[in-house]
C-alpha positions in Angstrom: 0.2 0.0 0.3 1.6 3.9 -0.7 1.6 6.1 1.7 -0.5 9.4 1.7 1.7 12.9 2.2 0.6 15.8 3.7 2.3 18.1 1.7 1.2 21.6 3.0 -2.2 23.2 4.7 -3.7 26.7 4.1 -6.4 28.6 6.1 -8.3 31.8 6.0 -9.1 33.4 9.1 -11.8 33.1 10.2 -14.7 35.8 10.3 -17.7 36.6 12.9 -20.4 34.8 11.3 -23.6 36.7 11.2 -24.8 39.5 8.2 -24.1 43.1 8.4 -20.7 42.6 11.4 -18.1 40.1 10.0 -15.8 41.1 7.5 -16.7 37.8 5.4 -19.8 37.3 5.4 -20.7 39.6 2.3 -18.6 37.0 0.8 -19.6 34.2 -2.1 -18.5 30.6 -0.2 -17.4 29.5 -3.6 -15.0 32.8 -3.2 -13.9 32.1 0.1 -13.2 27.6 -0.9 -11.3 29.1 -4.1 -9.4 31.4 -2.2 -7.6 28.4 -0.3 -7.6 26.6 -3.8 -5.8 29.1 -5.1 -3.1 29.6 -2.1 -2.4 25.9 -2.1 -2.2 25.8 -5.8 0.8 29.0 -5.9 2.7 28.3 -2.7 3.2 24.8 -4.6 3.1 25.4 -8.0 0.9 23.2 -8.8 -0.1 21.6 -12.0 -3.7 21.9 -11.5 -4.4 19.2 -14.3 -2.7 17.0 -12.7 -4.8 17.1 -9.2 -7.1 13.8 -9.6 -10.3 15.3 -7.1 -10.6 18.0 -5.4 -12.6 16.7 -1.8 -14.6 19.3 0.1 -16.6 19.5 3.1 -19.4 21.8 3.7 -21.9 20.8 5.9 -25.0 23.2 4.9 -25.3 22.3 1.8 -28.4 24.9 0.9 -27.9 28.3 -1.2 -25.0 29.5 -2.0 -23.8 26.4 -0.6 -25.4 23.8 -2.5 -24.5 22.9 -6.1 -21.1 20.8 -5.4 -18.9 23.7 -4.1 -15.5 21.5 -4.3 -15.8 21.6 -8.2 -17.3 25.3 -8.9 -14.9 26.6 -5.8 -12.1 24.7 -8.0 -13.2 26.2 -11.1 -13.3 29.2 -9.5 -9.9 29.1 -8.5 -8.4 28.4 -12.2 -7.4 24.5 -11.4 -7.4 23.2 -15.1 -11.3 21.9 -16.0 -9.5 18.1 -15.9 -9.6 18.7 -12.1 -12.6 16.8 -10.9 -13.9 17.7 -7.6 -16.7 16.4 -5.1 -18.7 17.5 -1.9 -19.2 15.6 1.3 -21.5 16.6 4.4 -20.8 14.6 7.5 -21.9 17.2 9.8 -19.3 18.6 11.7 -16.4 15.9 10.9 -16.8 16.8 7.5 -13.4 18.5 7.2 -11.6 15.3 8.5 -13.3 13.2 6.3 -12.3 15.2 3.0 -8.5 14.0 4.2 -9.1 11.0 5.0 -10.9 10.2 1.9 -7.9 11.5 0.1 -5.4 9.9 1.6 -7.5 6.7 1.1 -7.6 7.5 -2.5 -4.1 7.7 -2.8 -2.8 4.7 -0.4 -5.0 2.4 -2.7 -3.0 3.8 -5.3 -5.9 5.5 -7.3 -4.9 8.6 -7.3 -1.6 10.3 -6.2 -3.2 14.0 -5.6 -6.0 15.3 -4.2 -6.6 18.4 -2.6 -9.0 18.2 0.7 -10.6 20.4 2.9 -14.0 22.2 3.2 -15.9 25.6 3.6 -18.7 27.5 5.7 -19.7 30.4 5.5 -22.1 30.2 9.1 -23.1 33.8 8.3 -25.4 32.3 5.2 -26.5 29.2 7.5 -27.8 30.9 10.4 -29.8 34.2 8.5 -31.6 30.7 6.4 -32.4 29.0 9.7 -33.8 32.6 11.1 -36.0 32.6 7.6 -37.0 29.3 7.9 -38.2 29.0 11.2 -39.8 32.8 10.0 -41.2 30.8 7.8 -42.8 27.8 10.1 -40.5 25.2 8.7 -39.1 23.4 11.5 -35.6 23.9 12.7 -32.7 23.3 11.6 -32.0 20.6 14.1 -35.2 18.7 13.4 -35.7 19.1 9.7 -34.2 16.2 8.1 -35.7 13.6 10.7 -38.9 11.9 10.1 -41.1 10.9 13.3 -40.4 6.6 12.8 -36.5 7.8 13.3 -36.8 10.3 16.0 -39.1 7.3 17.7 -35.7 5.1 17.3 -33.4 8.0 17.9 -34.5 11.0 19.6 -31.9 13.7 18.1 -32.0 16.9 20.3 -30.7 20.6 19.8 -26.0 19.8 20.2 -26.1 22.9 23.1 -28.9 20.8 25.2 -27.3 17.4 24.9 -23.9 19.2 25.9 -25.6 19.9 29.2 -27.5 17.3 29.0 -23.9 15.4 29.2 -22.7 17.9 31.7 -24.9 17.2 33.9 -24.6 13.2 33.4 -20.6 13.0 33.8 -20.9 15.6 37.0 -18.8 18.2 35.3 -19.3 22.2 37.2 -20.5 25.4 35.5 -16.9 25.8 36.7 -14.8 23.3 35.1 -16.5 23.9 32.0 -15.1 28.0 32.2 -12.7 27.0 32.6 -12.0 25.4 29.3 -13.6 28.3 27.7 -10.9 31.0 29.4 -8.1 27.9 28.8 -9.0 28.6 25.1 -8.7 32.1 24.9 -6.0 32.7 26.8 -4.2 30.4 24.7 -5.3 31.3 20.9 -4.0 34.9 22.2 -1.0 33.9 23.4 -1.1 31.8 19.6 -2.0 34.9 17.3 1.0 37.2 19.3 3.4 35.0 18.7 2.2 34.2 14.7 2.1 30.6 15.5 -0.6 30.6 12.8 1.4 32.8 9.8 2.4 29.4 8.3 -1.3 28.6 7.2 -3.2 31.5 7.5 -3.7 33.2 3.8 -5.8 36.8 3.7 -8.9 36.5 2.1 -9.4 39.6 -0.6 -11.9 41.0 -2.9 -12.3 41.1 -7.1 -10.5 43.9 -6.7 -7.4 42.4 -4.9 -8.3 44.4 -1.6 -7.9 42.2 1.5 -10.8 41.8 3.4 -10.4 39.5 6.1 -6.2 39.1 7.5 -6.4 38.0 10.7 -8.6 35.9 13.4 -11.9 38.3 13.9 -13.5 36.0 16.5 -11.2 35.9 19.9 -11.8 37.8 23.1 -8.7 37.6 24.4 -9.7 40.0 27.1 -11.7 37.2 28.8 -11.9 37.1 32.3 -13.0 34.4 34.9 -15.0 36.6 36.1 -16.8 37.9 32.8 -17.8 34.2 32.1 -19.4 33.3 35.3 -21.4 36.4 35.4 -23.0 34.7 31.3 -26.5 33.7 31.5 -26.6 29.5 29.9 -27.4 29.7 26.6 -30.0 26.8 25.5 -31.8 26.7 29.0 -34.9 28.7 27.1 -34.5 26.9 23.9 -34.6 22.8 25.4 -38.1 24.0 26.3 -39.8 25.3 24.0 -42.2 23.5 22.0 -41.1 22.5 18.5 -44.6 20.7 17.2 -48.4 20.3 17.4 -47.3 17.4 20.0 -45.1 20.0 23.1 -42.3 17.8 21.9 -39.1 19.5 23.3 -35.8 19.2 22.7 -35.2 18.6 26.5 -38.1 16.3 25.7 -35.8 14.7 23.6 -33.6 13.4 25.8 -35.5 12.6 28.6 -37.3 10.4 25.8 -34.1 7.8 25.9 -33.2 9.0 29.8 -35.9 9.9 31.3 -34.6 10.1 34.9 -32.2 12.8 33.7 -32.7 16.6 34.9 -30.5 18.9 32.7 -28.9 21.5 34.3 -27.5 24.1 32.2 -24.0 25.3 31.6 -22.9 26.8 28.4 -23.1 29.8 27.2 -21.8 31.8 24.8 -18.2 32.2 26.4 -17.7 28.2 26.7 -19.5 27.0 23.5 -17.8 27.6 19.9 -18.2 30.5 18.1 -20.4 31.4 14.7 -18.0 32.2 12.3 -16.9 31.9 8.8 -14.2 30.3 6.9 -12.5 27.6 4.3 -9.5 25.1 4.4 -7.4 22.8 2.0 -4.7 20.4 2.9 -2.5 18.7 -0.2 -2.2 15.3 -0.2 0.1 13.0 -2.4 1.4 10.3 -3.3 5.6 9.7 -2.2 6.2 9.2 -6.3 3.7 12.1 -7.6 5.6 14.4 -4.9 9.2 13.3 -5.9 8.3 13.6 -9.2 6.7 17.0 -9.1 9.8 18.6 -7.3 7.0 18.4 -3.8 8.7 18.0 0.4 6.0 15.9 3.0 5.5 18.0 6.0 3.5 14.7 7.5 2.9 11.6 7.1 -1.1 10.5 7.4 -0.4 7.4 9.8 -4.5 6.3 10.5 -8.3 7.3 10.1 -11.5 6.2 11.9 -14.9 6.5 11.9 -16.8 5.7 15.2 -20.5 6.3 16.3 -22.2 6.5 19.4 -25.5 7.8 21.2 -27.0 10.3 18.5 -29.6 10.9 21.2 -26.2 12.7 23.4 -24.6 12.9 20.3 -21.6 14.7 21.2 -19.6 11.7 22.8 -18.0 9.3 20.1 -14.7 11.4 20.4 -12.9 9.1 22.9 -14.1 5.8 21.1 -13.2 7.1 17.8 -9.9 7.9 19.4 -9.2 4.6 21.0 -10.3 3.1 17.1 -7.8 4.7 15.7 -5.2 4.9 17.9 -5.7 1.0 17.4 -5.1 1.2 14.0 -1.9 3.2 14.3 -0.5 1.1 16.6 0.5 3.5 19.0 -0.9 3.8 22.5 -2.0 7.9 23.8 1.2 8.1 24.9 2.7 8.1 22.0 0.6 11.0 20.7 2.6 14.0 21.7 0.4 16.3 20.3 -4.4 15.9 20.3 -6.6 18.3 18.7 -10.4 18.0 20.5 -12.5 20.1 18.5 -14.3 22.4 21.2 -18.0 22.4 20.0 -18.4 22.4 23.9 -17.2 22.8 26.6 -18.2 19.2 28.0 -16.3 18.1 25.3 -12.9 18.4 25.3 -13.4 18.7 29.5 -14.5 14.1 28.9 -12.0 13.6 26.7 -9.2 15.0 28.4 -10.7 13.6 31.8 -11.9 9.8 29.8 -8.2 9.5 28.3 -6.0 10.4 31.2 -4.4 12.8 29.5 -2.7 16.6 30.0 -3.9 19.5 29.0 -0.2 20.8 27.9 -1.1 18.1 24.4 -4.3 19.4 24.1 -5.2 22.1 22.0 -1.9 24.2 23.1 -3.5 27.5 20.8 -6.9 27.1 21.7 -9.9 26.0 20.1 -13.7 27.2 18.7 -14.3 28.4 21.4 -11.4 30.9 20.8 -11.2 31.0 17.6 -14.3 29.9 16.0 -16.0 26.6 13.8 -16.8 27.0 10.6 -18.6 24.1 10.7 -17.4 21.7 7.4 -14.3 23.4 7.8 -13.0 22.8 10.7 -11.4 19.5 10.9 -9.0 20.4 7.8 -8.4 23.9 10.1 -7.5 21.7 12.9 -5.2 18.9 10.6 -3.3 22.3 9.3 -2.8 23.8 13.0 -1.8 20.2 13.9 1.2 20.2 11.2 2.4 23.6 12.4 2.6 22.7 15.9 4.3 19.0 15.3 7.4 21.4 13.3 7.4 24.5 15.6 7.4 22.2 19.2 9.6 19.4 16.5 7.0 16.5 17.9 6.3 13.4 15.6 2.9 12.4 16.3 -0.6 13.8 16.1 -4.5 13.3 17.3 -7.3 14.9 15.9 -11.0 14.3 16.1 -14.2 15.7 16.9 -17.0 15.0 17.5 -20.2 15.3 14.7 -24.3 15.1 14.7 -25.6 11.9 14.6 -23.3 11.0 17.4 -20.5 10.3 15.1 -16.6 11.5 15.2 -13.9 11.3 13.1 -10.5 10.8 13.8 -6.6 11.2 12.0 -3.0 10.7 13.3 -0.4 12.4 11.7 3.0 11.8 11.5 5.3 15.1 11.1 7.7 13.9 8.8 11.4 15.9 6.8 10.9 13.1 4.1 9.6 10.9 2.8 9.8 7.5 4.2 11.8 4.3 2.6 
């Protein structure tokens, strides 16, 4: 079997995901994706006629984000028309899955050069969700689920699920606020020290004017005291009737866990931020890279996917990490750095506790609480961040995983390399 190598990884800064407030909110999603695809092409002098496929992740494939964004963005980026493209959806996990599929194609020998990545314009999706609800349509979390499936596997709002898990697992509000505070402090230090600069590419408009060149979402002024004053974000929505039957998001959880009295812990300061962003990762075989004069930065060691309870939704990262470690032939102590997406503070807190990890190895540059979570792009962003940080610290192995709706989690292990394996 061939090896799959990461040659390069780039991403946009993340813009606040609100119409009229975020710097990227007026961009077309194709433009945002094309920005990183063009950067991958230009930075590596990539002959795009030799790119076998562009595998792209978009969670909300609606409106301007519909219509195979991977193919359309590649054309917008000036890729050769022979360079094909496809778009996938694994909810939050798609950005890892796009890279995993690229690796699988290369490792199987079916393809030699694949660009993987993802985009999410949450400023668009949030507005579309509001418009649909105003029109009397079901909330976005409910619209794709039929009554029969809900009866078999009740699926609630992710924030309510986060609160339910925190209640069940015995985490305190103070513990979860500390995750949020740590994320802000670490992100601020990373930005100040330029740790993201290697992968960050500015977004420009059609005239070449810079629209956004730095992270827009972080709040480095965050204090523990300020976090403690924030009101829980999901207490109200948990008990709003969703239909004529009176079903609520809390009721969906209680349908499976009837004795659980959900306490509400999560708020804007310990939950992931709503942002716009895109990322791209160049994955090739050894033969392709050598032929085209490309140097590897990392080797993809193993990938895995895991499902867990869809009612609680957010608990699959721990079993996914165990599964990918087994596939890689490694133990948790062999891993030098971990990236666990901070969808909600409880996800990261439970991951660290259940695997008995040291926070010094986990999310060392902050995470989505501070930087934001552009759903379909985040996994690819985290992989690029991992490559950069392994190089900065001169470490060997990194593991990236994240929860996804439906109770899923993809995971990937990468190894920093300076040259090709024999």
